[in-house]
N, C-alpha and C positions, 0 to 999 in steps of 0.2 A: 756356231750357226747350226740350225736344224737341218735335217735331211730333206731338202726341198725337191719336189718332183713336178714335172710339167703335166698338167691334166690333159692337155692336147696330145702329148706323146702317149700317154696311157690310153686315151680313147682311140688313137690311131692303131696302137698295138692290139687292142681288143677287136677293132674292126677287121684287121688282117686275120686274126684268129677266127672270127665269125665267118669270114669268107672261106677259110680253109674247111671249117666244119660244114658249111653249106655244100661243098663239093663232095663230101663223103656219102657213101650209101647209107640207107636207113638204119642198118644194124650198128654201124660205127657211129652214126649221128646220135642214136639213142644213148649209147654208152658215154659219148662226149657230153650230151645234155645233162646227164646225171652228175657230171663232174664240172659243170660250168663255173661254179664258184671257185673251184681249184684253178681253173684257167685264168680267171680274173686275178686271183691271188698271185699266180705265177707271173702274170703281166706286170703287176705292181712290183713284185720282188726283183724282176729282171730289168726294171727301168733304172738306168744309172742316176745317181744323185745330180740335182741341178744346181749345186752350190757353185758360186762363182770361183774361178781359178784365181789363186793369190798371185800378185805381181812378184816377179823376181826382183832381186836387189837392183839390177841394172835397169829394169823397167820402172822401178820406183824412182830412181835417180833421174831418169829421162822425164818422167811425169812431173816431178817436182821442179826440174829446170824449166820445163815448158810452162808450168803454172807461174813460176817466178817471172818469166818474160811476159806472159799474158797479164799478170798483175801490174807490171810497170806500164804497159799500154793502157790498161783499164784505168789506172790512176791518172794518167795524162788526160784521157777522155773525160773522166769524172771532173777534173779540174777545169777543163775547157767548157764543159756544159753544166757546171754546178748551178748557174743561175737559171737554166732552162728546165731543169728537172723538177718534177712535182714533189712536194714534201713526202708523199707516201711511197715514192719510188726508191728501191734499193740502189745503192751505188754499185757500179760494176766490180769494184774491189771486194765489196761484201759478197757479191755473187761468186767471185773467184774463190773466196775463203770457204763458202758453203760447198762448192763443187769439190774442193780439195778435201774437206772434212768427210763428205759422203764417200768419195773414192777410197780414202784411207779406211773408213769404217767397213767398207764392203770388200776391199781387195788386199788390204795389208794383213800379214799373218801375225 
């Protein structure tokens, strides 16, 4: 996964820095203005990565057990309502499988 960052967090950090600069006297403000790009670079470098944290083995087992129980319930509902569902609608079991696939892709190591 790439090193994702939050644009909002960067903008908030730059705004805090801008407010600090505005509070400085003219001499200090002029020298800071000359290095404005460096401040922006520093803000980006100091921003922690926004990559999702991987699940631990215990969390993975709990998630899979919960999804297994949910899938059983969804299977029952799908069977009870099979004649009422529109042909284009996904089954609840299919949706459970998609959720599990996406979580594994994002949070498994």
